[in-house]
N, C-alpha and C positions, 0 to 999 in steps of 0.2 A: 735910259732911253738908248743912247748908242750900242750898250752890250748887248743890248734884246735884238737890235738890229742885226748886229756882228752875229749873233747867236742864229738868227733866223736865216741869213746868207750862209751860212755854215752848213746848217742842215738842209738847204734848197741844193748847196751844192753837193752835198753827199748824197743825196737821193738823184740827181742828176747824172753823177758817177758810176753810184749804184746800178740804176738802171741800164746805163751806155755798155757798163761792165759787163751784168746778164745777159745781155741782147745778145752782146758780141760771142760769147761762149756758148749760149744755146744757140743763136740761129746761124752764127758762120761757122761754127767746131762743134756744132750739133752734140753738146753736153746736156741732154736734157734730165740727167738724173741731178740737177741741181733745182730743180722744182717740185723732186717728187718729195715724199711725205719723208719727215725728219732730215731734210737736207736743209743745206746752206739759207737758199730764199726763204724757207718757213721759220728759221732760226732769225734770221734778220726781223721779219717781223715780229716775232715775237718780243724781241728786243726792243724794238721801236714801242710796241704794245706796253711793254713793262715800264718802260722811262717815261711814256703817257700818263698810265695808271699812277706812278710814282710820284710825279707833278700835281696831279689833281688830289692826290690824298693830301699831299701838304700843304695845299692850299686850302684844305678844310678847315683848318686850325681858323677859330674864331678872331685870333690874335693877327692874322692877314687882314682883316678886313674892319679894324679898328678905325680906318680913316670914314667910313660909312657906318657907323656903329648899328643905327636904324635897320640899316637892309643886312646886316653881318649874319643874322641866321641863314635868310634865303639863301646867301652868295656862298656861305659854307657849305648849305644842302646840295648847290649847283656842283660846288666842285665834289662832292662825293658822289653823286652822279654820274659826273663824268668819270671818276676812279672805277665806278662800278660797272659804266659802259667798258672800261676795257679790259676790266677782268672779265667781262661776256665775251670779248672778241678773243681773249687768250685761252678761255674754255676751249672756244671753237675752233681755234687754230692749232691746238694741240695735237699730235696723232699719238695716242697711245697703245693702240690695237694690238703691236706686236709687243708689248710689255709683261704681257700675262700678269698683270695686277689687277688683279678681279674689280676690286672696291675703285682705283682708279679709271678703267674703262665705263663702269656703271656711270660714275660723274662727268666724266667727258663725254662718252662717246654713247651711253644709255641711258634709262629715263631718269636716272638719277639728274643728268643734265637739266632737266625741264624742273625737278624739284628744287635744284640750287638757285636755278634761276628764278623761281616764285619767293623762295626764301629771301632771296636778294632783293628783288625789283618791287615785290607788293609794298614793304615798308615805306622804300624810298618814294614810289609815286605816292601812296598815303600821303606822307610830310608834303611833298612837291604842291599837291592839292591846295593844300591848306596854303602855299604861298602861291597861288596861280596869279594873283593881280601882280606881284611885285615881278614874277617872269614874265608875265603881257606886255609890261612897261619895257623890261629891257628890252624883248623882240623890236617892240616899236622904236626903242632909241639907238639899239646896236646891231641893226640889220644889216648894214655896211660897214661892222667894225672888222678890223682885221680876223678877231676871233670866229666871226659868223660867217667871213667871206671863206676861210680855210676849212671849215667844218663844212660848208656846203661843197665846196670842192672836194672833199675827203668823201663823202656821201655821196657826189655824183660818179668818183671813180672807182667806189666798194660796189655800187649799182650796176657800174660798166663792167667788172669783174663777175657780178654775179651773172650777166649774161653768158659768158662763156662757164661758168661753175653748171649752171643748168642745163646747158648746151644746147641754149638759143642759137648762138654764133658757132660753128664747127668749122675752122679752117686749120692749118696746119699749126701744131704749136699753142692750139688754143689754151692748153694749162699753163701754159708757161705767160699769156697774154693775161691770163686771171690771176695770176699771182704777183706776175709784177703790177698789174694795176692797185690790188690789194696794198702791197709794199707802200707805192707812192701813195696811197688812201691813208693809212698811219702815217707815214710823214706828216701829210698834211693835217693830221689830229695833234702832231708833236708841235706843228708851227702854231696850232690853235691854241694849246696850253700856255705856251710861252707869251702869249698877250692877255690871256684869259684875265688874269688881276686888273691890269689896265685896264681893260674894257669895261668890264664891270663895273668897277668904281665909278668912270666916268658915267654909264648906263644909268646909273641910281643917285648919283651926287647932283643937286639941284645949281651948283656952280662948278662950271668946266674949270674955270681958271683956278679955284680954292682946289679942285682934285687935283688938277695936273702938279699944284706947287706942294702937297701934299706926299703925293707918289714919288717927286724928286725928292724930298727930305725923308722920306723913308728909303729910296734907294742908298741915299748917301751914308745915312745912318748903317744900313747894310754893310755896305762895303767896308765902313770902318770898323763894324765890328768883326768881319772877316780878316781884316790885316790886323787889328788891333785887340784880340778878344778881351786883353785882361783890362782893358779901359771901358769895357760894357758900360758900367754904373755912370762913370762921367757921361759917356755920350748919350744916354738915355735922360740925364739930368739936362740936356744942354739941347735936345731934340725940340 
């Protein structure tokens, strides 16, 4: 628990520093190139999305949900949906028009993007519909959890960035405001995924006390395995 909180504080601190640094360089020193295509701000966004996608994908394994086996399939799919969302944003943020790689331009900026999205999302949404009852209960129980709050903040920031992207709001450096809002939105997505496993377990578990104890034991075992990999079997026996 303490490690998770430290990670959140670190990510939040990094996002504040990045926002301040980019703001000073762009607005104070007029370095507008920083938010152009294939420039530093876009690279930071892609790194954040990649981190989100990797964590969500790693949580897709059924082994991560042994604590709540009855809901493991639903929660595993939910993690893969998060990974798919991150993948979709990565394709959206990539700028490949100047690469002269026709197949890549077709997938990212052409009609191929829609085809890829259909291939990714139709099967996932079809499976998600089969678990709708579980997801409705999760929404009811976890609506104020850190994961939900962070995701709502991310959605708000991304929607605000869209106002500048669609030129609904046009002011000086409006493209910069779009990019900085999106960057922070992806930062909150990273904060959300770090809370995802704990919050989802608590949402589907009937006994919060038992769930917290199980999560604590799992965290201790994970730390022990990381420190003493040769003793994995002994740790599993004592768990």
